[in-house]
C-alpha positions, 0 to 999 in steps of 0.5 A: 251558557251564559246569563247576565242581567246589568243595571245601575246599582248605587251609581255604577253599572254592575250585575242587578240579578241574583242566582238561587240554587235549589228549588226546595221550599227555601229556594222557591220563597226566597226567588219568588220574593225577589222576582215579586220585588222587581229583581231578575232572578234565576232558579238554578236546580240540579234535578229535572223539573217535576216535584217529587212527593216523597218528602220527609217534610210534613209539617208547617208550624205558626210562623212559617204559615204567618209568613206564607199568609203574607204572600197569600198562600196560608189558606190555600195550603190550611185547605189542602192539609190537615190542623193539630191543636194539640201534640202528644209525645212519651205518653204522657206530654201533651202540648197544647198549640191552641193557646199560641198568639197567632191566628195559626194556633195550631200545626198544619200537616201537609207534605212539602211537595204541596208547599213546593207546588204553591211556592213553584207557581208563584215564583212562575208567575213572578217571573223567575226563570228556572234552570232545571238539570243544571249542576253547579260545579264552581264559584268565582266571586270579586267586588263586582259580582258573581260567576257561577260555573254549571254544567247541563243535562247534555254535559255542557259547561257554562257560566252564570253571572250575578250580583248575589248567590244564594245557596239553597241546595240542601245538606250536600250543597255545591254552592256551600263546598265551593266557597269553602265553608265547613259544615261542622257537626254529626250524626245524631241517630243512625238507621232511622227507618222511614215508610210511607204506607196504608193502614187498616185501622186509622190511628185515634190522633192525626199525629201519633207519636210515643218513645220507649227505652230502646225505640219511637216511632210517629206516624203522621197522614199525607191526607191521599191515604197513606201515612208517613211512618218514621222509626227507630230502635236501639238494637238496628243500628245498620247502614243506611245502604242496608235493605229494608223490608215492611216487616221491620218497619211493623216490628219498631212500630209495634214496639213503640206505639202498641200495634202497627195498625195493619200498615200494608202496601208500602210505595217507598221505604228507606233508611236515614241517618239524622245529622246536627250541623250548621256552618259557621257563616251564612254569608261568604261576600257575595254568596249567602246560605239558606236552609238546610244547606246553612243548617240541618237539624234532628227531624224532632219538632218538624222545625227543619223545613219551616227554619229554612222557610223563615231564612229565605223571607228573612233575607229576601227583602234585603237582597232586593232593597240592596240590588235594587239600590235603596239599601247600603250592603251593610243590610246584608250582615244582619242576615247572618246576625239574625238567623245564624243565633236562630238555626243554633237555638233550633238544633239545640231544641230538635236534639234535645227532643231526640235525647229524651226521645232516646232516654234509657238509663235512670237518670236521662229517664228521670230527666225526661220525667221532669221535663214532661212535668214542666212542659205540661204545665202552662206556665212559662217554660211551657210558653217559651218551649212552644214558642220556639218550636212553633218559631213565634218565640224568636226576636232578633236582637235590637240596637241599643236605645231602640224601642222595646218592640224593635226586633220583635215579631208582630202578630197579625193585628187589626187595622182600619182596612183589614189586617197586618199580614194582608198589608204584608202582601205587597211585599212592603214595610208597613207603617201603622200609626194612629189615624190622625197621625197618618194625616198629620205625617202627610204620608199620603205623599210616600216620596217615591217608596210606595213600591215598598211601603204601605201606610196603615192605621190602627183599628184600635185606639192605640197611639204607637206608631210601628214600622213593620218589615217585610217579614213581619219583625219590627224595624222601628217604633215610637211613642206619639213621635213628630212627622220629622222622627218618623220621616228619618226612620223611613229614609233609615230603613226604606232609602229614597227614590234611586231615580232621584240620585 
């Protein structure tokens, strides 16, 4: 088993392919993006082909839906799921999402397997090569590339060569272990019960959740008649391997929610423990980590899968520019600089929600009451919390002296000929400027950048010129710049035409 794809990269002969390890949502989005940008991609997965429907993730937040919209998938997934514009927790806490400044001012309840199916179909269409039943056993790298040691289903050992490798292979990442990165952290909560059940009584809300002093539980529909139930009771601290019966799940739900809704016919039940961990680095040479391989969070807030998908959206266009010879490898350092702080912030927010749910002592209960009072308001603290949980509130640090918009997320603004996230669907940067300025800049000639730049004009009379990255964040902005300034900004962000080098 050997695989090597060579090509010209910055004037030298070297592998120009990428291997992504892990065919979960993070790996599928990343591989699909790279293949769509013309990068040869192999997606390695230990499991046999066939996506399990027994997944833990079931929520897509606004920022993730925006990223999926930029890939033409959001509307399809919205039609398969159920939207929630208000979430109630702790009896008295109500988080309103319908005021979010996003086209997706809600969360989407949809099982992970539906997301994976859509992303897999896209990846296949883009030309990703899949290697299922292939286990990573080791890794070597040098200045020229990476050699991945693997073992197939028949036990045969082999090697795969690439310019870069991305480990999106989950909490027990073989890629992370192969590069020697630690995964510091701890178990936040043990013996959480999980069950997929039918209900005799339909809950009043799509998402039903509550926490009391010694327990919490929440229920959410899959859309196929079954409900996902997750619960915990302080007095049931047993190993993950301990047998689980439906009666125990019912008891925890009754304790937390007041009734068990007549749950019956569980198709799957298990126990698990929830960890908070984060790798100190998301990059080691030519090897990157994304998703659960880089960070794992408590399930509160449903941010795990969403954070991983946003990791992939951040890394994919950077790898594509570098592998295709348009950018220096220094661009890849920005992945760690931008995404590691986000992972750390999600650890804090999801862990904070869990600790509030587990509150028992008077002082922690008082803190929870104060927290609820603040979040129930419509002030800046409540908006910031909603922005962080949904992902739309994160921004990336900009170089000193940059325009105030650089590094910020761009909402789905109206353009003269459509909207921004439709323009982003080619995986390209989008330059947005006043219509008169577009003509003045002479941007009908994209100087060999047509594969990675689209030029649009505002639907409004706005005068700012904005260069939007493929992941929907501002790369550069200026007020009424001249053509030479715009050209310098484009050259810095996109490079030139490598065929002319």
